[in-house]
GUMI-264068 format. One record per residue: residue number from 1; chain; z, y, x of N, C-alpha, C, O in turn. Coordinates in steps of 0.001 Angstrom, whole numbers, plus 500000, padded with zeros to 6 digits. Layout:
// GUMI-264068
{NUM,"A",{Z,Y,X},{Z,Y,X},{Z,Y,X},{Z,Y,X}}
...
***
This chain:
// GUMI-264068
{1,"A",{816433,599316,480737},{817219,598783,479663},{817083,599670,478417},{817354,600871,478402}}
{2,"A",{816611,598919,477320},{816399,599621,476039},{817538,600115,475269},{818578,599501,475509}}
{3,"A",{817624,601008,474452},{818947,601467,473828},{818975,600557,472726},{817967,599982,472316}}
{4,"A",{820209,600409,472203},{820413,599553,470979},{819971,600213,469739},{819761,601425,469755}}
{5,"A",{819813,599528,468677},{819759,600017,467475},{820662,601050,466947},{821880,600885,467008}}
{6,"A",{820068,602248,466363},{821261,603205,465616},{821387,602838,464258},{820420,602762,463500}}
{7,"A",{822519,602614,463944},{822884,602184,462581},{823950,602941,462036},{824499,603752,462781}}
{8,"A",{824353,602814,460825},{825499,603451,459998},{826642,603011,460717},{826542,602072,461507}}
{9,"A",{827918,603706,460485},{829061,603365,460878},{829526,602134,460357},{830148,601381,461106}}
{10,"A",{829282,601777,459006},{829693,600638,458334},{829009,599272,458960},{829588,598188,459011}}
{11,"A",{827717,599518,459408},{826901,598547,459953},{827379,598203,461283},{827375,597043,461695}}
{12,"A",{827788,599192,461956},{828211,599079,463491},{829604,598302,463221},{829759,597314,463938}}
{13,"A",{830595,598572,462346},{831840,598064,462307},{831530,596398,461932},{832248,595557,462473}}
{14,"A",{830569,596011,461103},{830333,594603,460644},{829966,594046,462294},{830639,593173,462843}}
{15,"A",{829035,594579,462805},{828524,593875,464062},{829670,593853,465246},{829676,593045,466175}}
{16,"A",{830536,594786,465056},{831869,594867,466109},{832646,593755,465583},{833188,593032,466419}}
{17,"A",{832798,593488,464361},{833754,592272,464014},{833167,591070,464395},{833955,590222,464813}}
{18,"A",{832097,590802,464362},{831362,589542,464662},{831742,589408,466218},{832191,588355,466671}}
{19,"A",{831544,590474,466947},{831797,590278,468502},{833176,590003,468777},{833552,589199,469631}}
{20,"A",{833926,590686,468036},{835526,590702,468200},{835880,589101,468119},{836596,588606,468990}}
{21,"A",{835481,588501,467304},{835874,586864,467136},{835617,586256,468505},{836486,585617,469098}}
{22,"A",{834322,586486,469021},{833943,585861,470259},{834970,586401,471476},{835425,585649,472338}}
{23,"A",{835195,587543,471408},{835983,588228,472416},{837538,587507,472384},{838143,587220,473417}}
{24,"A",{838027,587288,471116},{839290,586538,470924},{839267,585331,471418},{840316,584863,471862}}
{25,"A",{838013,584541,471446},{838012,583189,471872},{838136,583284,473424},{838702,582382,474041}}
{26,"A",{837643,584305,474022},{837651,584500,475384},{838983,584594,475895},{839412,583986,476876}}
{27,"A",{839733,585551,475026},{841154,585782,475410},{841886,584631,475237},{842773,584396,476058}}
{28,"A",{841685,583853,474310},{842561,582522,474130},{842207,581532,475103},{843095,580766,475479}}
{29,"A",{841140,581434,475532},{840535,580727,476695},{841316,581162,478033},{841852,580356,478793}}
{30,"A",{841301,582472,478196},{841917,582965,479479},{843551,582662,479341},{844178,582419,480372}}
{31,"A",{844106,582676,478291},{845515,582410,478200},{845786,580825,478497},{846778,580493,479146}}
{32,"A",{844919,579924,478024},{845019,578709,478187},{844745,578356,479747},{845453,577519,480307}}
{33,"A",{843837,578931,480338},{843540,578853,481704},{844748,579118,482572},{845144,578420,483505}}
{34,"A",{845295,580301,482087},{846543,580842,482860},{847610,580063,482740},{848455,580184,483628}}
{35,"A",{847829,579225,481811},{848736,578276,481487},{848745,577088,482571},{849672,576714,483289}}
{36,"A",{847396,576597,482463},{847178,575455,483354},{847312,575736,484600},{847686,574869,485390}}
{37,"A",{847019,577037,485003},{847172,577518,486562},{848613,577341,486931},{848915,576820,488005}}
{38,"A",{849526,577763,486064},{851032,577867,486400},{851422,576306,486316},{852550,576045,486735}}
{39,"A",{850651,575230,485834},{851020,574133,485703},{850644,573193,486996},{851018,572026,487114}}
{40,"A",{849849,573899,487929},{849253,573248,489057},{850346,572966,490032},{851262,573765,490223}}
{41,"A",{850221,571638,490746},{851201,571211,491850},{851154,572363,492893},{850204,573141,492981}}
{42,"A",{852333,572404,493726},{852447,573339,494679},{852713,572671,496018},{853279,571579,495959}}
{43,"A",{852423,573109,497113},{852500,572642,498373},{853474,573509,499286},{853393,574733,499390}}
{44,"A",{854441,572672,499959},{855380,573300,500852},{854706,573911,502081},{853908,573283,502776}}
{45,"A",{855059,575110,502294},{854512,575623,503616},{855432,575323,504646},{856551,575832,504703}}
{46,"A",{854889,574332,505639},{855786,573896,506777},{855662,574636,508046},{856566,574645,508881}}
{47,"A",{854433,575317,508204},{854291,575978,509333},{855004,577269,509401},{855246,577895,508369}}
{48,"A",{855346,577690,510550},{856183,578877,510732},{855098,579988,511240},{854917,580216,512436}}
{49,"A",{854386,580662,510173},{853331,581708,510435},{854007,582879,510875},{854999,583314,510289}}
{50,"A",{853512,583402,511878},{853971,584794,512364},{853159,585887,512264},{852027,585790,512738}}
{51,"A",{853509,586938,511731},{852669,588202,511469},{853311,589346,511999},{854495,589321,512335}}
{52,"A",{852472,590512,512107},{852756,591687,512778},{852845,592868,511757},{851769,593137,511224}}
{53,"A",{853691,593463,511462},{853827,594521,510452},{854484,595877,511261},{854686,595914,512474}}
{54,"A",{854737,596862,510402},{855334,598253,511059},{856451,598052,511697},{856687,598755,512680}}
{55,"A",{857340,597096,511301},{858570,596826,512113},{858624,595624,513056},{859678,595028,513278}}
{56,"A",{857525,595309,513570},{857362,594081,514543},{856921,592872,513865},{856213,592836,512859}}
{57,"A",{857395,591898,514498},{857049,590428,514011},{857857,589929,512825},{859034,590272,512718}}
{58,"A",{857298,589157,511953},{857959,588618,510703},{857122,587337,510397},{856058,586974,510898}}
{59,"A",{857963,586700,509351},{857406,585277,508851},{857130,585542,507646},{857497,586565,507067}}
{60,"A",{856374,584529,507098},{855997,584456,505735},{857097,584794,504599},{856913,585461,503581}}
{61,"A",{858161,584231,504983},{859398,584316,504170},{859785,585761,503797},{860034,586184,502668}}
{62,"A",{859788,586500,505074},{860070,587975,505109},{859207,588641,504216},{859583,589644,503610}}
{63,"A",{858170,588201,504095},{856958,589170,503442},{857239,589110,501954},{856770,589935,501170}}
{64,"A",{858016,588115,501595},{858456,588260,499924},{859424,589399,499621},{859636,589680,498441}}
{65,"A",{860036,590085,500617},{860819,591228,500593},{861972,590877,499454},{862298,591673,498573}}
{66,"A",{862446,589759,499593},{863613,589344,498764},{863175,588923,497257},{864010,588637,496399}}
{67,"A",{861937,588918,497056},{861524,588556,495702},{861075,587046,495678},{860938,586425,496732}}
{68,"A",{860867,586514,494539},{860656,585192,494396},{859086,584822,494514},{858688,583707,494851}}
{69,"A",{858366,585765,494233},{856827,585444,494349},{856027,586498,495370},{856401,587638,495646}}
{70,"A",{855016,585925,495783},{854291,586719,496787},{852689,586500,496442},{852245,585365,496264}}
{71,"A",{851902,587621,496368},{850556,587513,496275},{849987,588232,497548},{850334,589360,497899}}
{72,"A",{849061,587435,498201},{848470,587867,499254},{847062,588066,499197},{846277,587131,499039}}
{73,"A",{846659,589455,499342},{845032,589549,499410},{844638,589325,500832},{845087,590048,501722}}
{74,"A",{843787,588317,501080},{843269,587991,502304},{841925,589084,502548},{840759,588850,502228}}
{75,"A",{842354,590109,503087},{841447,591370,503374},{840619,590969,504547},{841148,590521,505565}}
{76,"A",{839249,591130,504418},{838337,590886,505615},{838380,592008,506465},{837814,593056,506155}}
{77,"A",{839095,591850,507659},{839199,592743,508765},{839217,591757,510105},{840183,591084,510465}}
{78,"A",{837895,591831,510771},{838012,590837,511910},{838518,591736,513169},{838575,592963,513097}}
{79,"A",{838861,591035,514270},{839228,591534,515348},{837993,592569,515976},{836844,592127,515999}}
{80,"A",{838208,593636,516366},{837270,594546,517015},{836424,595335,515875},{835609,596184,516235}}
{81,"A",{836625,595042,514459},{836026,595834,513524},{836370,597174,513420},{837536,597434,513717}}
{82,"A",{835691,598044,513093},{835927,599523,512996},{836300,599977,511357},{836907,600978,510975}}
{83,"A",{835813,599066,510699},{836107,599326,509004},{836414,598021,508608},{836180,597000,509254}}
{84,"A",{836997,598114,507421},{836985,596638,506563},{835862,596358,505748},{834741,596862,505813}}
{85,"A",{836298,595486,504964},{835171,594902,503973},{835185,595833,502629},{836196,596090,501975}}
{86,"A",{834004,596238,502381},{833845,597204,501191},{834335,596507,499816},{834975,597160,498991}}
{87,"A",{834038,595295,499632},{834381,594505,498609},{835845,594305,498495},{836390,594505,497410}}
{88,"A",{836587,593890,499627},{838038,593883,499607},{838511,595216,499549},{839610,595251,498997}}
{89,"A",{838084,596368,499922},{838534,597778,499708},{838449,598152,498265},{839377,598797,497776}}
{90,"A",{837378,597791,497510},{837388,598148,496098},{838426,597388,495482},{838966,597918,494511}}
{91,"A",{838861,596145,495873},{839988,595356,495259},{841293,595975,495550},{842183,596125,494714}}
{92,"A",{841361,596380,496977},{842609,597267,497249},{842770,598553,496256},{843790,598835,495626}}
{93,"A",{841765,599137,496256},{841772,600399,495345},{842165,600018,494004},{842869,600847,493429}}
{94,"A",{841840,598819,493283},{842391,598606,492062},{843825,597970,491934},{844217,597605,490825}}
{95,"A",{844569,597841,492992},{845836,597348,492861},{846855,598150,491916},{847575,597658,491047}}
{96,"A",{846752,599458,492272},{847550,600372,491350},{849047,600406,491963},{849384,600122,493113}}
{97,"A",{849820,600813,490927},{851279,600862,491250},{852130,599590,491442},{852280,598886,490443}}
{98,"A",{852642,599248,492473},{853108,598031,492713},{854602,597945,491909},{855242,596894,491885}}
{99,"A",{854986,598965,491373},{856317,598791,490834},{856260,597802,489514},{857219,597151,489099}}
{100,"A",{854967,597823,488954},{854906,596840,487796},{855073,595333,488241},{855795,594561,487610}}
{101,"A",{854294,594928,489471},{854519,593467,489924},{856009,593503,490459},{856676,592502,490197}}
{102,"A",{856577,594439,491117},{858008,594156,491489},{858898,593872,490353},{859839,593095,490521}}
{103,"A",{858678,594459,489149},{859380,594332,487863},{859267,592954,487403},{860053,592634,486512}}
{104,"A",{858486,592110,487808},{858299,590595,487612},{858533,589707,488784},{858059,588574,488872}}
{105,"A",{859381,590347,489790},{859791,589530,490913},{858877,589208,491800},{859032,588200,492490}}
{106,"A",{857738,590037,491932},{856482,589631,492695},{856209,590679,493605},{856295,591841,493209}}
{107,"A",{855861,590398,494886},{855558,591237,495965},{854040,591090,496228},{853495,589985,496229}}
{108,"A",{853422,592176,496437},{851984,592172,496979},{851813,592653,498340},{852464,593605,498769}}
{109,"A",{851052,592093,498952},{850619,592454,500397},{849218,591935,500863},{848656,590966,500353}}
{110,"A",{848709,592703,501906},{847355,592346,502351},{847497,591654,503856},{848306,592078,504682}}
{111,"A",{846718,590673,504076},{846816,590254,505390},{845512,590163,505937},{844584,589770,505230}}
{112,"A",{845312,590545,507346},{843955,590408,507730},{844125,589754,509317},{845192,589785,509930}}
{113,"A",{843046,589247,509771},{843080,588560,511049},{843070,589589,512300},{843526,589231,513386}}
{114,"A",{842554,590826,512113},{842697,591813,513197},{844036,592241,513647},{844914,592342,512791}}
{115,"A",{844306,592504,514883},{845579,592982,515435},{846070,594052,514491},{845185,594708,513940}}
{116,"A",{847371,594355,514196},{848009,595267,513425},{847603,596640,513753},{847472,597390,512786}}
{117,"A",{847372,597133,514950},{847178,598467,515297},{845474,598752,514908},{845069,599869,514582}}
{118,"A",{844706,597704,514994},{843255,597989,514674},{842971,598586,513262},{842174,599506,513076}}
{119,"A",{843656,598011,512343},{843393,598607,510847},{844268,599719,510409},{844253,600105,509241}}
{120,"A",{845064,600268,511355},{845996,601365,510694},{845330,602693,510643},{845794,603478,509816}}
{121,"A",{844364,603079,511346},{843441,604276,511154},{842765,604096,509824},{842695,605044,509041}}
{122,"A",{842279,602947,509546},{841372,602827,508327},{842285,602680,507199},{841881,603132,506128}}
{123,"A",{843477,602117,507231},{844518,602320,506163},{844862,603605,505834},{844999,603886,504644}}
{124,"A",{845052,604568,506821},{845436,605768,506635},{844117,606712,505873},{844250,607614,505046}}
{125,"A",{842980,606224,506398},{841762,606887,505790},{841716,606651,504238},{841463,607515,503399}}
{126,"A",{841992,605387,504011},{841846,604973,502612},{843012,605461,501609},{842907,605443,500383}}
{127,"A",{844095,605884,502303},{845304,606248,501571},{846035,605223,500934},{846531,605385,499819}}
{128,"A",{846123,604249,501538},{846725,602946,500799},{848167,602805,501337},{848361,602864,502551}}
{129,"A",{849122,602632,500520},{850499,602479,500859},{851091,601040,500787},{852198,600790,501265}}
{130,"A",{850369,600167,500214},{850907,598771,500108},{851068,598163,501463},{850487,598624,502446}}
{131,"A",{851824,597174,501508},{852069,596290,502812},{850745,595704,503108},{849972,595164,502317}}
{132,"A",{850590,595934,504591},{849404,595152,505158},{849764,594660,506570},{850108,595457,507442}}
{133,"A",{849679,593323,506785},{850080,592712,507816},{848800,591953,508587},{847794,591557,507999}}
{134,"A",{849013,591849,509827},{848183,591105,510587},{848534,589676,510901},{849692,589377,511191}}
{135,"A",{847582,588798,510851},{847872,587356,511118},{847389,586977,512503},{847220,585791,512789}}
{136,"A",{847149,588015,513427},{846367,587520,514521},{847129,586731,515479},{848303,586972,515759}}
{137,"A",{846423,585766,515986},{847109,584633,516812},{847710,583566,516049},{848259,582626,516625}}
{138,"A",{847640,583651,514719},{848168,582439,514056},{846886,581664,513399},{845705,582009,513413}}
{139,"A",{847507,580482,512807},{846449,579749,512040},{846463,580130,510419},{845878,579400,509619}}
{140,"A",{847076,581163,510053},{847178,581609,508559},{845795,581573,507996},{845514,580787,507091}}
{141,"A",{844852,582469,508545},{843573,582631,507840},{842699,581399,507773},{841990,581122,506805}}
{142,"A",{842800,580708,508837},{842097,579407,508774},{842622,578355,507933},{841944,577629,507206}}
{143,"A",{843928,578321,508088},{844579,577100,507028},{844474,577363,505416},{844619,576531,504521}}
{144,"A",{844175,578793,505298},{843989,579148,503845},{842524,579530,503603},{842264,580269,502653}}
{145,"A",{841590,579090,504373},{840128,578723,504411},{839577,580304,503964},{838831,580492,503003}}
{146,"A",{840075,581341,504817},{839270,582543,504604},{838856,583031,505984},{838241,584096,506041}}
{147,"A",{839122,582379,507077},{838406,582474,508293},{837924,581164,508754},{838712,580219,508794}}
{148,"A",{836746,581033,509093},{836008,580007,509656},{835094,580193,510851},{835031,581332,511315}}
{149,"A",{834398,579261,511396},{833491,579504,512535},{832369,580381,511992},{831661,581050,512745}}
{150,"A",{832235,580365,510765},{830929,581265,510108},{831338,582594,509918},{830492,583418,509570}}
{151,"A",{832755,583003,510129},{833306,584300,509699},{834361,584391,508779},{835056,583433,508439}}
{152,"A",{834495,585668,508331},{835605,585947,507194},{835121,585754,505716},{833943,585936,505411}}
{153,"A",{835969,585421,504915},{835716,585333,503401},{836760,585986,502738},{837830,586104,503334}}
{154,"A",{836615,586488,501464},{837508,587263,500850},{838252,586123,500017},{837676,585087,499686}}
{155,"A",{839652,586419,499689},{840384,585612,498877},{841810,586095,498545},{842383,586972,499191}}
{156,"A",{842342,585444,497472},{843774,585768,497283},{844587,584602,496951},{844151,583749,496179}}
{157,"A",{845735,584512,497483},{846637,583317,497399},{848057,583778,496806},{848495,584923,496916}}
{158,"A",{848628,582854,496244},{849897,582999,495618},{850831,582017,496156},{850557,580832,496344}}
{159,"A",{852198,582702,496446},{853282,581816,497164},{854502,582068,496107},{854685,583059,495401}}
{160,"A",{855309,580838,496213},{856511,580945,495349},{857580,580474,496379},{857395,579619,497245}}
{161,"A",{858779,581199,496137},{860060,580917,497034},{861041,580255,496310},{861313,580635,495172}}
{162,"A",{861662,579221,496872},{862976,578853,496396},{863830,578771,497411},{863670,577904,498269}}
{163,"A",{864889,579683,497468},{865715,579959,498639},{864952,580273,499806},{864187,581236,499750}}
{164,"A",{865056,579526,500975},{864221,579764,502071},{863004,578963,502335},{862325,579027,503359}}
{165,"A",{862780,578142,501230},{861405,577278,501215},{860448,578096,500548},{860691,578719,499514}}
{166,"A",{859258,578087,501204},{858044,578737,500677},{856963,577696,500102},{856797,576632,500699}}
{167,"A",{856341,577953,499126},{855273,576996,498378},{854099,577913,498262},{854158,579113,497990}}
{168,"A",{852965,577168,498512},{851603,577835,498087},{851226,577238,496815},{851053,576020,496846}}
{169,"A",{851055,577858,495654},{850860,577692,494387},{849249,577733,493871},{848751,577033,492989}}
{170,"A",{848603,578745,494674},{847257,579006,493977},{846423,579843,495097},{847055,580556,495877}}
{171,"A",{844984,579756,495180},{844164,580642,495767},{842839,580724,495096},{842373,579691,494616}}
{172,"A",{842190,581835,495013},{841080,581992,494498},{839971,582717,495586},{840464,583388,496492}}
{173,"A",{838777,582617,495523},{837926,582900,496658},{836610,583585,496024},{836241,583317,494881}}
{174,"A",{836029,584368,496750},{834636,584885,496619},{834499,585515,495074},{835287,586403,494748}}
{175,"A",{833607,585099,494240},{833395,585613,492795},{834704,585360,491899},{834972,586181,491021}}
{176,"A",{835458,584331,492088},{836667,584288,491552},{837649,585464,491573},{838444,585732,490672}}
{177,"A",{837472,586198,492841},{838368,587292,492828},{837853,588648,492192},{838359,589755,492372}}
{178,"A",{836801,588363,491451},{836157,589570,490824},{837247,590288,489672},{837193,591462,489307}}
{179,"A",{838136,589368,489260},{838937,589844,488192},{839977,590860,488790},{840677,591521,488023}}
{180,"A",{840091,590999,490254},{840903,591918,490634},{840396,593312,490733},{841151,594255,490970}}
{181,"A",{838997,593452,490533},{838410,594733,490490},{838430,595404,489152},{837502,595271,488354}}
{182,"A",{839437,596088,488925},{839592,596634,487677},{838431,597516,487044},{838169,597494,485841}}
{183,"A",{837890,598146,487800},{836861,599060,487372},{835594,598330,486884},{834658,598961,486392}}
{184,"A",{835577,596960,487030},{834577,596167,486349},{835025,596002,484828},{834213,596082,483906}}
{185,"A",{836133,595808,484677},{836552,595654,483332},{836277,596876,482381},{836054,596685,481186}}
{186,"A",{836298,598175,482950},{835947,599371,482293},{834320,599421,482058},{833786,599743,480996}}
{187,"A",{833700,599069,483166},{832217,599129,483071},{831681,598172,482056},{830674,598408,481389}}
{188,"A",{832445,597006,481961},{831960,595986,481098},{831885,596334,479510},{831232,595662,478712}}
{189,"A",{832594,597398,479196},{832724,597719,477774},{831776,598951,477440},{831796,599386,476288}}
{190,"A",{830937,599539,478399},{830099,600441,478263},{828806,599881,477923},{828581,598678,478055}}
{191,"A",{827839,600812,477434},{826647,600320,477043},{825644,599941,478153},{824833,599018,478073}}
{192,"A",{825823,600866,479310},{824841,600598,480498},{825435,599367,481309},{824699,598631,481967}}
{193,"A",{826750,599194,481225},{827504,598146,481839},{827464,598306,483443},{827591,599430,483929}}
{194,"A",{827305,597291,484175},{827421,597344,485579},{826009,597642,486225},{825994,597991,487405}}
{195,"A",{825016,597544,485641},{823573,597915,486037},{823361,597151,487307},{822544,597619,488101}}
{196,"A",{824021,595974,487628},{823737,595292,488715},{822431,594324,488718},{821826,593916,489710}}
{197,"A",{822193,594098,487530},{820756,593341,487169},{819597,594162,487661},{818533,593551,487770}}
{198,"A",{819611,595466,487984},{818616,596302,488436},{818730,596209,490000},{817962,596953,490609}}
{199,"A",{819466,595510,490662},{819699,595626,492145},{819303,594253,492689},{819513,593206,492076}}
{200,"A",{818640,594348,494037},{818444,592857,494651},{819624,592068,494800},{819568,590842,494703}}
{201,"A",{820824,592757,495058},{822136,591997,495199},{823082,592772,494353},{822795,593962,494228}}
{202,"A",{824131,592355,493758},{825120,592845,492806},{825909,593989,493666},{826271,595066,493194}}
{203,"A",{826099,593582,494946},{826970,594460,495756},{826232,595594,496441},{826846,596229,497298}}
{204,"A",{824819,595957,496118},{824179,596879,496681},{824581,598365,496505},{824305,599324,497224}}
{205,"A",{825273,598310,495413},{825749,599852,495185},{827301,600061,495738},{827806,601184,495752}}
{206,"A",{827860,599133,496095},{829038,599268,496662},{829327,600035,497827},{828711,599797,498866}}
{207,"A",{830355,601096,497763},{830596,601856,498990},{832236,601928,499151},{833041,601482,498334}}
{208,"A",{832548,602601,500405},{833889,602738,500459},{834199,604049,499500},{833261,604839,499397}}
{209,"A",{835312,604334,498849},{835569,605241,497948},{835346,606560,498705},{834959,607423,497917}}
{210,"A",{835447,606965,499834},{835145,608110,500519},{833472,608390,500921},{833037,609413,501451}}
{211,"A",{832765,607310,500553},{831313,607238,501036},{830275,607603,499942},{829091,607810,500210}}
{212,"A",{830807,607671,498669},{829668,607763,497636},{828974,609123,497718},{827749,609200,497623}}
{213,"A",{829700,610127,497883},{828896,611362,497982},{827895,611378,499197},{826711,611685,499055}}
{214,"A",{828440,611036,500368},{827541,610976,501556},{826333,610004,501080},{825223,610441,501384}}
{215,"A",{826342,608928,500479},{825466,608058,500150},{824614,608436,498909},{823753,607711,498410}}
{216,"A",{824967,609655,498487},{824108,610128,497248},{824182,609062,496102},{823195,608825,495406}}
{217,"A",{825435,608400,495921},{825653,607554,494921},{826486,607966,493581},{826998,607157,492807}}
{218,"A",{826516,609244,493473},{827073,609890,492409},{826296,609745,491025},{826803,609744,489903}}
{219,"A",{824966,609624,491355},{823949,609367,490168},{823806,610656,489309},{824436,611667,489616}}
{220,"A",{823028,610622,488296},{822648,611653,487416},{823924,612229,486672},{823900,613369,486207}}
{221,"A",{824876,611531,486586},{826153,612076,485727},{826661,613336,486208},{826902,614290,485469}}
{222,"A",{826844,613322,487638},{827484,614550,488201},{826485,615781,488103},{826934,616900,487850}}
{223,"A",{825075,615560,488313},{824189,616656,488108},{824107,616991,486650},{823809,618135,486306}}
{224,"A",{824369,616004,485736},{824202,616440,484326},{825467,617427,484125},{825275,618539,483632}}
{225,"A",{826598,617064,484461},{827796,617867,484133},{827576,619272,484768},{827931,620259,484123}}
{226,"A",{827020,619414,485977},{826883,620611,486743},{825941,621546,486017},{826052,622770,486072}}
{227,"A",{825119,620982,485417},{823848,621670,484630},{824210,622054,483148},{823666,622950,482502}}
{228,"A",{825140,621291,482751},{825219,621493,481217},{826784,622066,480921},{827081,622365,479764}}
{229,"A",{827731,622201,481967},{828956,622814,481502},{828798,624201,481122},{827888,624947,481485}}
{230,"A",{829791,624486,480339},{829833,625875,479758},{830075,626888,480982},{830803,626638,481943}}
{231,"A",{829366,628039,480796},{829654,628910,481900},{830572,630071,481350},{830862,630202,480161}}
{232,"A",{830987,630889,482367},{831842,632093,481873},{833088,631964,481636},{833745,632929,481246}}
***
């Protein structure tokens, strides 16, 4: 990648203002799409899906934890797997503090098809504290199109509660779920960006967060810091 032209601060500011207008267009478009998303019709959830959690069996209604909304990360973890999906893990790492969602009457949880005990060691390894339930033995993953005969797919679904009735309001899959990877938003404002166009596949650089050093994926940045930091 070639370096951009070096200019004066005034010239940079002028170019920045031009780009800012385009960024504002994207922001307004995003707001409009979000409004249209909220106006989508919803579907009553009539099946009594059963899940397994730390306190035993529970239903979808109980996963709301008394709040009006529920966001479910369909985490790819198949029965018999030893580790979860790298992409789903990177999104899970991006969830952050749940108190901010709770403050808006919304619960966040992950659901996987593997039996509940299967992914507990992996959850502990990743250091995650968010609720994570198993849908093993139910049609939940299949009905929400994240499990098929071809295998597992990533996705996020939103549900709304009115009393004891639960409604499905939205789902997003595959590349659409990229918005939940917060680190991309930071990389996108840098000069080098994601650097994924250098790779055969965009996901070739992805690792579990505890595997980057082992995979020598720290890059020259760490070496530069070690070699140039002040001594003594």
